[in-house]
C-alpha positions as CSV (number, residue, x, y, z in Angstrom):
1,L,68.2,-49.9,6.3
2,Q,70.8,-50.9,8.1
3,R,69.7,-48.3,11.4
4,E,66.6,-50.1,10.5
5,E,68.0,-53.6,10.8
6,E,69.4,-52.7,14.8
7,E,66.5,-51.2,15.8
8,D,64.4,-54.5,14.6
9,E,67.4,-56.6,16.6
10,E,66.9,-54.4,20.0
11,E,63.5,-54.5,20.1
12,Q,63.5,-58.1,19.6
13,K,65.9,-58.7,22.7
14,R,63.2,-56.6,24.6
15,V,60.4,-58.1,23.2
16,P,60.1,-62.0,25.1
17,D,59.6,-65.2,22.8
18,G,57.9,-67.2,26.0
19,P,57.9,-67.7,30.0
20,S,61.3,-68.7,30.2
21,S,62.9,-66.4,27.7
22,T,63.6,-63.6,30.2
23,F,63.3,-65.2,33.4
24,N,67.0,-66.8,34.8
25,P,66.5,-67.1,38.6
26,D,69.2,-67.1,40.8
27,P,70.6,-70.3,41.5
28,S,69.9,-69.3,45.8
29,H,66.7,-68.4,45.0
30,P,64.3,-70.4,47.8
31,Y,62.5,-72.0,45.4
32,Y,64.9,-72.5,42.3
33,D,64.2,-76.1,42.1
34,V,60.7,-74.8,41.0
35,A,60.9,-71.5,40.0
36,R,63.7,-72.7,36.8
37,H,60.9,-74.1,34.9
38,G,59.1,-70.7,34.3
39,I,56.2,-71.5,35.5
40,I,55.0,-68.7,37.3
41,Q,55.6,-65.1,36.2
42,V,54.8,-61.9,37.2
43,S,54.4,-60.0,33.9
44,G,53.8,-56.6,35.1
45,D,50.9,-53.9,36.0
46,D,47.3,-53.9,34.1
47,N,46.0,-50.4,33.6
48,Y,44.6,-50.2,37.2
49,G,48.0,-50.7,38.5
50,R,47.5,-54.3,39.7
51,K,50.7,-56.6,39.1
52,L,49.6,-59.6,37.2
53,I,50.8,-62.8,37.8
54,V,50.4,-65.5,35.1
55,F,50.8,-69.4,36.1
56,S,51.2,-70.9,32.7
57,S,50.5,-74.6,32.8
58,C,52.3,-75.7,29.7
59,C,55.9,-75.6,31.3
60,L,55.2,-77.5,33.9
61,P,57.9,-80.4,33.5
62,P,56.5,-84.4,34.1
63,S,55.3,-85.0,37.2
64,H,57.7,-87.1,38.5
65,Q,60.3,-84.6,38.2
66,L,58.1,-81.7,39.9
67,N,56.7,-82.0,43.3
68,H,53.8,-80.2,43.5
69,R,53.5,-79.3,47.6
70,R,56.5,-77.3,46.5
71,L,54.9,-75.7,43.7
72,L,51.8,-74.6,45.8
73,E,54.3,-73.6,48.1
74,Y,56.3,-71.3,45.3
75,L,53.1,-69.7,44.2
76,K,51.6,-68.7,47.6
77,F,55.7,-67.4,48.3
78,T,55.1,-65.1,45.3
79,L,51.9,-64.0,46.0
80,D,52.9,-63.0,49.4
81,Q,55.1,-60.5,48.3
82,Y,52.0,-59.0,46.7
83,V,49.5,-59.0,49.0
84,E,49.3,-56.2,50.4
85,M,48.2,-54.7,47.0
86,D,45.6,-55.6,44.6
87,Y,46.7,-58.3,42.0
88,I,45.2,-60.4,39.3
89,L,46.6,-64.1,38.9
90,V,45.9,-65.8,35.6
91,Y,45.5,-69.4,35.3
92,F,46.7,-71.4,32.2
93,H,45.4,-74.4,31.7
94,Y,46.6,-75.0,28.5
95,G,49.4,-76.8,27.2
96,L,49.1,-80.0,29.5
97,R,49.6,-83.4,28.5
98,S,49.0,-86.5,30.7
99,S,52.8,-86.5,31.7
100,N,52.8,-83.2,33.3
101,K,49.2,-82.8,34.1
102,P,48.8,-82.2,38.3
103,S,45.2,-83.6,39.6
104,L,42.4,-82.6,40.0
105,K,42.7,-83.1,43.4
106,W,45.8,-80.8,43.1
107,L,44.2,-78.3,42.1
108,R,41.0,-78.3,45.0
109,E,43.5,-78.6,47.3
110,A,45.6,-75.6,45.7
111,Y,42.2,-73.6,45.5
112,S,41.5,-74.0,49.2
113,E,44.2,-73.0,50.6
114,F,44.2,-69.6,48.8
115,D,42.7,-67.6,51.5
116,R,42.7,-63.0,51.6
117,K,46.3,-63.7,52.5
């Protein structure tokens, strides 16, 4: 029983509870001010070897605490690391509140800034 309990504890350490549970950005990261919120996560590969990049809106802090222009720059910085290969970007809009919801204008501008690169 003790061995099973130890294995369960080890398994729980490997399985993340949420976006911020395994994400500890380095304070020297050029976008640390945005990255520390865990909004954007590179979650692994799908069955075809494509990187899965997740944008979790529920992790957004209140709008007055986050520069949304900087958030877009960070997203593009992250995507640029995988531009040479196929990747999947998943945007979860769930979990927003009126205090942290990006404007529709910002979402449109963000979408229009994406090109093949």
